[in-house]
Structures are given as structure tokens and as C-alpha cells.
C-alpha positions as CSV (number, residue, x, y, z in Angstrom):
1,M,0.2,0.0,-0.3
2,N,1.6,3.4,-1.3
3,K,1.1,6.7,1.0
4,E,-1.9,7.8,-1.5
5,Q,-3.8,4.7,-0.8
6,A,-3.3,4.7,3.1
7,Q,-4.9,8.1,3.1
8,W,-8.1,6.4,2.1
9,P,-11.2,6.8,4.5
10,A,-12.2,3.5,5.3
11,G,-14.5,1.7,2.9
12,Y,-13.2,4.0,0.0
13,R,-10.4,2.5,-2.6
14,I,-9.8,4.0,-6.2
15,N,-7.8,2.0,-8.3
16,A,-6.1,2.6,-11.6
17,R,-8.4,0.8,-14.7
18,V,-6.4,-2.4,-15.8
19,E,-5.9,-3.1,-19.4
20,G,-7.7,-5.9,-20.7
21,P,-6.1,-8.5,-23.2
22,P,-5.3,-8.0,-26.6
23,T,-7.6,-6.6,-28.9
24,D,-7.4,-10.0,-31.2
25,I,-8.3,-12.1,-28.3
26,I,-11.0,-10.1,-27.4
27,E,-12.9,-10.2,-30.5
28,A,-12.1,-13.6,-30.9
29,F,-14.0,-14.3,-27.6
30,R,-17.1,-12.4,-29.1
31,N,-17.8,-15.2,-31.7
32,M,-17.5,-17.9,-28.6
33,P,-20.4,-19.4,-26.6
34,V,-20.3,-18.6,-22.7
35,A,-21.4,-21.9,-22.4
36,A,-18.5,-23.7,-24.4
37,I,-16.1,-21.1,-22.5
38,G,-17.3,-22.3,-19.3
39,D,-16.9,-25.8,-20.6
40,A,-13.3,-24.8,-21.3
41,M,-13.3,-23.7,-17.6
42,S,-13.9,-26.9,-15.9
43,R,-17.8,-26.2,-16.2
44,H,-17.6,-24.6,-12.8
45,A,-17.3,-21.0,-13.9
46,G,-20.1,-18.2,-15.0
47,S,-22.5,-16.3,-13.5
48,I,-25.5,-17.9,-11.4
49,G,-28.8,-16.0,-11.0
50,L,-28.6,-13.0,-13.4
51,R,-31.2,-11.9,-16.6
52,Q,-30.7,-10.4,-19.2
53,Y,-32.2,-6.8,-19.8
54,H,-31.4,-5.7,-23.2
55,Q,-34.0,-7.1,-25.5
56,H,-32.4,-9.5,-28.4
57,L,-31.5,-12.8,-27.3
58,D,-28.6,-12.6,-29.4
59,T,-27.1,-9.5,-28.3
60,V,-23.4,-10.7,-27.1
61,L,-21.3,-8.7,-24.2
62,C,-17.6,-8.6,-24.9
63,G,-14.6,-6.4,-22.9
64,T,-12.4,-5.6,-20.4
65,A,-14.0,-5.7,-16.6
66,V,-14.0,-2.3,-15.0
67,T,-14.8,-3.9,-11.1
68,V,-16.6,-2.1,-8.5
69,R,-17.8,-3.1,-5.1
70,V,-20.6,-0.9,-3.5
71,R,-22.8,-0.5,-0.5
72,P,-26.5,-2.0,-1.2
73,G,-28.5,0.4,-2.8
74,D,-25.6,3.0,-3.3
75,N,-24.4,4.2,-6.5
76,L,-22.1,6.7,-5.8
77,M,-18.8,4.9,-7.0
78,I,-20.6,3.7,-10.1
79,H,-20.8,7.0,-11.6
80,K,-17.1,7.8,-10.3
81,A,-16.0,4.2,-12.7
82,L,-18.7,5.5,-15.6
83,M,-16.2,8.5,-15.4
84,M,-12.9,6.1,-16.0
85,V,-14.0,3.5,-18.0
86,K,-12.4,3.1,-21.6
87,A,-14.1,2.1,-24.9
88,G,-14.9,-1.3,-25.3
89,D,-14.8,-2.0,-21.2
90,V,-17.8,-3.6,-19.0
91,L,-18.8,-2.4,-15.6
92,V,-19.0,-5.4,-13.3
93,V,-20.6,-4.6,-9.9
94,D,-20.7,-5.9,-6.6
95,G,-23.9,-5.2,-5.0
96,G,-24.2,-7.8,-3.1
97,G,-27.0,-9.3,-5.1
98,D,-29.5,-6.7,-3.5
99,L,-33.0,-6.2,-5.0
100,T,-34.5,-3.4,-2.5
101,Q,-32.7,-0.6,-4.8
102,A,-31.7,0.0,-8.4
103,L,-27.9,0.8,-8.7
104,V,-28.6,2.1,-12.2
105,G,-31.4,3.4,-14.4
106,G,-32.2,5.4,-17.5
107,L,-30.0,8.4,-17.0
108,M,-26.9,6.4,-16.3
109,R,-27.7,5.0,-19.6
110,T,-27.6,7.9,-21.4
111,T,-23.7,8.4,-20.0
112,C,-22.9,4.8,-20.4
113,A,-23.7,5.1,-24.5
114,P,-21.4,7.9,-25.5
115,R,-18.6,6.7,-23.4
116,G,-18.1,3.5,-25.9
117,L,-18.9,1.1,-22.7
118,A,-19.6,-2.9,-23.8
119,G,-22.0,-3.6,-21.3
120,L,-22.9,-3.4,-17.3
121,V,-23.1,-6.7,-15.5
122,I,-24.8,-5.6,-11.9
123,D,-25.2,-8.3,-9.0
124,G,-28.5,-6.0,-7.9
125,A,-30.9,-4.1,-9.2
126,V,-31.7,-2.0,-12.3
127,R,-34.7,0.1,-13.0
128,D,-36.2,1.6,-16.2
129,V,-36.4,-1.6,-17.9
130,C,-37.5,-0.4,-21.2
131,E,-35.2,2.2,-21.6
132,W,-32.4,-0.5,-21.4
133,A,-34.0,-2.9,-23.3
134,E,-33.3,-0.9,-26.5
135,D,-30.4,-1.5,-28.4
136,G,-26.8,-0.3,-28.1
137,M,-26.2,-1.2,-24.3
138,P,-26.6,-5.2,-22.9
139,I,-26.8,-5.4,-19.2
140,F,-27.4,-8.2,-17.0
141,A,-28.5,-7.8,-13.4
142,K,-29.9,-10.0,-10.6
143,G,-33.5,-7.9,-10.9
144,H,-35.3,-4.8,-11.4
145,T,-37.3,-2.4,-9.0
146,S,-38.7,1.3,-9.4
147,R,-36.7,2.1,-6.4
148,G,-34.2,4.6,-6.5
149,P,-30.0,4.4,-5.1
150,G,-28.2,6.8,-2.9
151,K,-25.2,8.4,-3.3
152,D,-23.7,8.1,-0.4
153,G,-20.8,5.9,-0.4
154,P,-18.7,3.9,0.4
155,G,-17.2,1.9,-2.4
156,E,-14.3,1.0,-4.5
157,I,-13.2,1.1,-8.0
158,N,-11.3,-1.9,-9.5
159,V,-10.3,-4.1,-6.9
160,P,-11.2,-7.5,-6.8
161,I,-15.1,-8.6,-6.7
162,S,-17.3,-11.0,-6.0
163,C,-20.2,-10.8,-9.2
164,A,-23.2,-13.3,-8.8
165,G,-21.0,-16.4,-8.0
166,M,-18.0,-14.9,-10.0
167,A,-14.7,-14.1,-8.8
168,V,-13.7,-11.1,-11.2
169,M,-10.8,-9.3,-11.2
170,P,-10.1,-5.9,-12.5
171,G,-8.9,-6.7,-16.4
172,D,-10.7,-9.9,-16.7
173,L,-12.4,-10.6,-19.9
174,I,-16.3,-10.5,-19.5
175,V,-18.3,-12.5,-21.9
176,G,-22.3,-12.6,-21.8
177,D,-25.1,-14.5,-24.1
178,A,-28.5,-15.4,-23.4
179,D,-27.1,-18.6,-21.3
180,G,-25.6,-16.0,-19.2
181,V,-21.9,-14.3,-18.1
182,I,-18.3,-15.3,-17.8
183,A,-15.3,-14.2,-16.4
184,V,-12.1,-15.0,-18.2
185,P,-9.0,-14.4,-16.1
186,G,-6.7,-11.9,-18.7
187,A,-3.6,-13.8,-17.9
188,E,-5.1,-17.1,-19.3
189,A,-7.5,-15.7,-21.8
190,A,-5.0,-17.1,-25.1
191,D,-5.3,-20.2,-23.1
192,I,-8.5,-20.6,-22.7
193,L,-9.9,-19.3,-25.9
194,A,-7.5,-21.7,-28.0
195,R,-9.2,-24.5,-25.2
196,T,-13.2,-23.5,-26.5
197,R,-12.0,-23.9,-29.9
198,A,-11.1,-27.3,-29.5
199,H,-14.6,-28.0,-27.4
200,L,-16.5,-26.4,-29.8
201,E,-14.7,-29.0,-32.6
202,K,-15.2,-31.5,-30.4
203,E,-19.2,-30.7,-30.0
204,A,-19.0,-30.4,-33.8
205,R,-18.1,-34.0,-34.1
206,I,-20.5,-35.2,-31.7
207,R,-23.7,-33.9,-33.5
208,E,-22.6,-35.2,-36.6
209,S,-22.6,-38.8,-35.1
210,N,-26.1,-37.7,-33.8
211,R,-27.1,-36.6,-37.0
212,T,-25.9,-39.2,-38.4
213,G,-26.5,-42.2,-36.0
214,T,-23.0,-43.5,-35.4
215,A,-22.8,-42.5,-31.9
216,D,-20.5,-44.4,-29.9
217,P,-22.5,-46.3,-27.3
218,E,-19.4,-46.9,-25.2
219,R,-19.4,-43.0,-24.7
220,F,-21.6,-44.1,-21.7
221,D,-21.5,-47.3,-21.4
222,A,-17.6,-47.4,-20.1
223,I,-19.0,-44.8,-17.2
224,L,-21.7,-47.2,-16.3
225,R,-19.3,-50.2,-16.1
226,A,-16.9,-48.0,-14.1
227,K,-20.2,-48.0,-11.8
228,G,-20.7,-51.5,-11.3
229,L,-23.5,-51.8,-13.6
230,P,-23.5,-55.3,-15.2
231,I,-24.0,-52.9,-19.3
């Protein structure tokens, strides 16, 4: 901790934005299904309990994580983070899963769009859902309510957070589609991209064998025999 950080009031922290993976890696992930990425990450990664509030199911959210941790029902530090983001970033907010007060609404959407934000992931509530349904700003959240937020703090920006069951670090790659949202560790993005591509190739072979009726029965029979079934 440096001298400046030591002077922050308790509960407040604003760290610099962390660079994410290279642009070509980010763009490649835009074509990777979240479910396949999750399979390549051992099937234990990804969001739990989020729903999309943008209208079109085929909209993909993809970009570098700027993380925010807030007190439930308070969005002061979300406003500050929106002043720090770069085009293509994804704002990922740990709001503790609270649904009693919205953390973002339609007025904030008018800030997100001109800054080129790639989208938002909110472990909390939103409001003005008809405005978020418009094209151009993907958003995933835990729920919605008409009740608005306070702006008192405290909060932290660009710190490790937990969001809807995911551990998210600043600079992670965030991908979201109709199946949910996943955080890909920035340092591992290239390797996970290669594993995701390999997994999709494997799935393509299985689909073809299912279609032609040539699937190998040993794929599951071997597992059942190993469990003691007389197959």
C-alpha cells in the first residue's frame, strides 16, 4: 500500500484501470458461446442468477472488466467508475445481490452509451427496464425495482470482487450471451480461447455422429460399467 492509498477513508478505494487482453483475443471471444467457454473452464465458472435486460437474445457482451464494489442500494462509486472507463470496457458491479434499490437506471444509460461502454453486469437491481431494452447497451442484472439508489458511498473501484457467483479481477475478459455471463482471467485468456475452440470442434463431431446415428455407445456405457452396472 502506498502513501496515497493509506490516506483513503475506510471503505473507499479507487485504483487505476487495468488493461485487459489484446484486442484480437477480445474479438475472438465475441464469437465464442459462453456455455462453451464455461466447459473449457471445467464447468464450474460463470454467473448464477443473472438475467439480461437488453431485448435481443443474440446480443453479445464482450470486453475488459472495470470492477466496482458498492454498498447495497448506493451507486456513488458507479458514477465515478463511469468517468474512468474506456471504450470497450464492461462495468462489473458487486452490489451484494440486493434487490431493494436499483443501482443503475435510464439516466445512467445516457452516460454509458457515449463513452462506448461494452455493457454492464450488475449483482443487484436495475430500473427503467424499457430504456435498457433498447439496442446498444447490453446489461445483465439480478433483478429490477422502481426504487432508486442513494449516493453516499462507500465503495471501491478496480478491486477483486464477487459478482453473481463469479470471482472477477480488474482486467478480466467478460463475455455474456443468452446463457449468462463468464469472467475469463486476463492472463489466461489466450489459453482458454484455444481450449474453447478445441471444445467446439469436439462438439461439432458429436453433433454429426448424433445426426447420422453413428454415436459410440461406449461413450456412456463405459462410465456405467465403471460404476458397477452390468452393461
